[in-house]
N, C-alpha and C positions, 0 to 999 in steps of 0.2 A: 504494500500500500504506500502510495506517495502522497504526502501532504505538502502543498505548495505555499499555503497561506493560512492564517488563523483569523477568525472573526471574533472580535471582542466588543462588548458594550458595557455600560455601567452595571447591568444586571449580572452578567457572568463574572465580571471582574470582582464586584463586591462579594458575590457568593463564594468564589474560590479563595479570595483573600481573607475575608472576615470569618467565613464559615469553616474554612479548612486550613488556613494559615499557609496557603500556597500563592506565591507571586505568579502573575501571568508568564513572566520570563522563565520561571522554573518549569511551569507546565509545558511550555514550548521546547525546553531543553530535552525533555523526555523523548521527543520525536527525532532528535538530532542524530543519535547513534544507535542503529539497529534495535528499535523498540520491539517488544512482543505485542502483537496486535491480536485481539479476539473480538468476537461479536457478543453483545449482551442479550439477555432474554427479551429486552424491550426494543431490540432492533438498533441500538446505538453501538458504538465501538469503544473498546478500551485499549489504551497503550500503557505498557509497563516498562519502566527503565529508570536509569539514574539521571540526576542533574549534574551540572558541572562540579558542584560542591560535594557530590557523593550522596545526596539524599535520594532514596528510592521511592518513586511515586507511581501510583496507578491513576491514570487520567481517563475519564469517560467523556466521549465527544460524539457529536453528530457530524457525519460526513455530508457536506453540501456539494453542490456542483463545482466544477473546476478545481477539484482537489483542495477544497477549503474545509477546515475543521473548526467547528464551534464547540468550545470547551463547555461541558455541562457541570462536571464536578470532579473531585479528585481526593486522594488521601495518601498518607504515608503507608507504604506496603508493610504488611505484617510478615513475620518470619517465614510462614508457609508460602506466601507470595514471592518473597525474595528467593527462596529455595527453588521454586518453580521457574522463576526468571533465570536464575543461574544455570539450571539444567538446560533450558532452551538456548541460552547464550553459548553453551559448550558445543551444541550441535551445528 
């Protein structure tokens, strides 16, 4: 999956920053180096990976036209999620 651009507005910026303590720049960093993508039960997508500072995040997003991602939510990965991501990274 290729993401070319991100769609941000006050709604998703406030939600991810105040609600989850993730800066928009950190969310975008997850997509920079071989993230693990999966599809959610609600039809959105999730990207898992590290930030530049080594924070491991899971980011849920909507894929819009022209390879644009609109971030919906995110969280710091739990140990099981990190283990799963590391296993994927090795393959």
